[in-house]
C-alpha positions in Angstrom: 0.0 0.0 0.0 2.8 2.4 0.9 4.6 1.6 -2.3 1.4 2.3 -4.3 0.9 5.6 -2.5 4.6 6.5 -3.1 4.3 5.8 -6.9 1.0 7.6 -7.1 2.5 10.7 -5.4 5.6 10.7 -7.6 3.7 10.4 -10.8 0.9 12.7 -9.4 3.3 15.5 -8.6 4.9 15.1 -12.0 1.5 15.4 -13.7 0.6 18.4 -11.5 3.8 20.2 -12.4 3.4 19.9 -16.1 -0.3 20.7 -15.9 0.5 23.8 -13.8 3.0 25.0 -16.3 0.9 24.3 -19.4 -2.2 25.9 -17.8 -0.1 28.9 -16.7 1.0 29.5 -20.3 -2.6 29.5 -21.5 -3.6 31.9 -18.7 -0.6 34.1 -19.4 -1.7 34.6 -23.0 -5.4 34.8 -22.0 -4.9 37.5 -19.4 -7.8 38.5 -17.2 -10.6 36.9 -19.2 -13.4 34.3 -19.1 -11.1 31.9 -21.0 -8.5 32.1 -18.2 -11.2 31.5 -15.6 -12.1 28.3 -17.4 -8.5 27.2 -17.7 -7.9 27.9 -14.0 -10.9 25.9 -12.9 -9.8 23.0 -15.1 -6.4 23.1 -13.5 -7.9 23.1 -10.0 -10.2 20.1 -10.8 -7.3 18.2 -12.3 -5.1 18.9 -9.2 -7.9 17.6 -6.9 -8.4 14.4 -9.0 -4.7 13.6 -9.2 -4.4 14.1 -5.4 -7.4 11.9 -4.8 -9.5 14.7 -3.2 -13.3 14.1 -3.4 -14.5 17.7 -3.0 -17.9 18.4 -1.6 -19.3 22.0 -1.2 -22.0 23.8 0.6 -23.1 27.4 0.1 -24.9 28.8 3.2 -26.3 31.7 1.2 -26.4 32.6 -2.5 -23.7 34.8 -3.9 -24.5 37.5 -6.4 -22.4 36.8 -9.5 -22.4 40.5 -10.5 -21.0 41.6 -7.1 -17.5 41.7 -5.8 -16.6 40.4 -2.3 -13.7 39.9 0.0 -13.4 36.1 0.5 -11.6 35.0 3.7 -10.5 31.4 4.3 -8.6 29.2 6.7 -5.5 27.6 5.3 -4.5 24.0 6.0 -2.8 22.6 2.8 -1.6 23.4 -0.7 -4.8 21.7 -1.7 -7.1 24.4 -0.3 -6.9 26.8 -3.2 -7.6 24.0 -5.9 -10.5 22.7 -3.8 -12.1 26.1 -3.5 -11.6 27.0 -7.2 -13.0 23.6 -8.2 -16.4 24.3 -6.7 -17.0 28.1 -7.3 -17.7 29.9 -10.5 -17.1 33.3 -9.0 -13.9 35.0 -10.3 -11.3 35.2 -7.5 -8.1 37.2 -7.3 -5.7 35.8 -4.8 -3.6 38.0 -2.4 -0.6 35.8 -2.1 3.0 35.9 -0.7 5.6 37.4 -3.0 7.6 34.2 -3.1 5.0 32.6 -5.2 5.3 35.4 -7.8 8.9 34.5 -8.3 8.1 31.1 -9.7 8.9 31.1 -13.5 5.9 31.2 -15.8 3.5 30.7 -12.8 4.2 34.2 -11.4 3.9 35.9 -14.8 0.6 34.1 -15.6 -0.9 34.9 -12.2 -0.1 38.6 -12.6 -1.5 38.6 -16.1 -4.8 37.3 -14.6 -4.9 39.9 -11.9 -3.7 38.1 -8.8 -1.6 40.1 -6.4 1.7 39.2 -4.7 2.6 41.0 -1.5 5.5 41.3 0.9 4.0 40.1 4.2 6.8 41.7 6.1 6.1 45.2 4.7 2.5 46.1 5.5 2.7 49.5 3.7 3.9 48.0 0.5 1.4 45.2 0.8 -1.4 47.7 1.2 -0.2 49.8 -1.7 -0.1 46.7 -4.0 -3.7 45.7 -3.0 -5.0 49.2 -3.5 -3.3 49.3 -6.9 -5.2 46.2 -7.9 -8.4 47.7 -6.7 -7.8 50.9 -8.6 -7.6 48.9 -11.8 -11.2 47.8 -11.2 -12.5 44.4 -10.1 -15.4 44.2 -12.7 -17.2 41.5 -10.8 -14.1 39.7 -9.6 -13.5 39.3 -5.8 -10.4 39.4 -3.7 -9.3 36.3 -1.8 -7.3 36.1 1.4 -5.9 33.2 3.5 -6.5 35.2 6.6 -4.2 33.1 8.8 -1.3 34.2 6.6 0.3 30.7 6.5 -0.7 27.0 6.4 -1.8 25.9 9.8 -0.5 22.6 11.2 -3.0 22.5 14.1 -6.7 22.1 14.3 -7.4 25.5 15.9 -7.5 28.5 13.7 -4.5 30.8 13.9 -4.9 34.5 14.6 -6.3 36.3 11.6 -4.2 39.0 9.9 -5.9 42.4 9.4 -5.4 42.7 5.6 -8.7 41.2 4.6 -10.6 43.4 7.0 -8.8 46.6 6.0 -9.4 45.8 2.3 -13.1 45.2 2.9 -13.4 48.5 4.8 -11.4 50.4 2.1 -13.6 48.9 -0.7 -16.9 48.6 1.2 -17.2 45.0 0.0 -19.0 42.4 2.1 -16.9 39.5 3.4 -17.6 35.9 2.5 -16.1 33.4 5.0 -14.8 30.1 3.7 -13.8 27.0 5.6 -11.9 24.0 4.2 -11.7 20.7 6.0 -10.1 17.4 5.0 -7.5 18.9 2.7 -4.7 18.4 5.3 -5.4 14.7 5.4 -5.1 14.3 1.7 -2.0 16.5 1.4 -0.1 17.6 4.6 0.4 21.3 5.0 4.2 21.3 5.1 7.1 19.0 4.2 7.1 15.9 2.0 4.1 13.7 2.2 2.2 11.0 0.2 -1.2 11.6 -1.2 -3.9 10.1 0.9 -7.2 10.1 -1.1 -10.3 11.2 0.8 -13.1 13.8 1.1 -12.5 17.5 1.3 -15.3 19.8 2.3 -15.6 23.5 1.3 -18.2 25.6 3.1 -19.1 29.1 2.1 -20.7 31.0 4.9 -23.2 33.8 4.5 -21.7 37.2 3.6 -20.8 39.5 6.5 -22.2 43.0 5.7 -19.6 45.7 5.8 -22.2 48.4 6.4 -21.9 49.9 9.8 -18.2 49.1 10.2 -15.5 51.8 10.2 -11.8 51.6 9.8 -11.4 52.2 13.5 -13.4 49.0 14.1 -11.2 46.8 12.0 -10.3 44.6 14.9 -13.9 43.9 15.5 -14.4 43.0 11.8 -11.3 40.7 12.1 -13.1 39.0 15.0 -16.3 38.6 13.0 -14.4 37.1 10.1 -12.7 34.6 12.3 -15.9 33.6 14.1 -17.7 33.1 10.8 -14.9 30.9 9.4 -14.8 29.0 12.6 -18.6 28.3 12.4 -18.2 27.2 8.7 -15.3 25.0 9.7 -17.4 23.1 12.2 -19.9 22.3 9.4 -17.1 21.4 6.9 -15.6 19.0 9.4 -19.0 17.4 10.0 -19.4 17.0 6.2 -16.1 15.2 6.0 -17.0 12.9 8.9 -20.3 12.0 7.2 -18.6 11.4 3.9 -16.0 9.1 5.5 -18.7 7.2 7.3 -20.7 6.7 4.2 -17.8 5.6 2.0 -15.9 3.7 4.7 -12.8 5.7 4.3 
């Protein structure tokens, strides 16, 4: 069994690497377009299939396809982003660490599509980069933050960074909490690991209205975001447990 998982992981990562590069080239030439959106979602679904993730999703409230939001999620694995992208048809623009932007081809393609890379150690430059993206116009796309700032290796949520709250207040965009459960079991958050096929649940909580919040209350909004993600996470974990019980895995 271990030998099979090892081979699956080796060939799987090889397939994911070439799929990532080929899809990135297509996105780079497609830019910020509906075509690139389809390519990105195809890559995400391929990633999940290769890793063995059976993604299930739940939307606690409908999302307006014509509106922009600030999405806020927990972060447990490199599988989180593909899992989320595989089940949502709303255009997302990720706010990611600058190191990812240095990856050849990938970084170029991501910038062409409108994703933003920031220096997490320099809050002023990070804020400037995010505001620069907003000034270009979102045209129905939404901004996405992994609010913990890094992949968590523990079950409890880490403290949330303030970037998502400040951005929501600056743009007056409602916040949508997202919780991912099960991804860490399929693909460990850090270090080398073998794929372990299994269910991954993604829960989209109801939007948090930004009306009535001020920049001076950003800490309170951070708390609301974390509480909403925590509530969605409890449901996501329950979904994973039910799926495992039903499939015997």
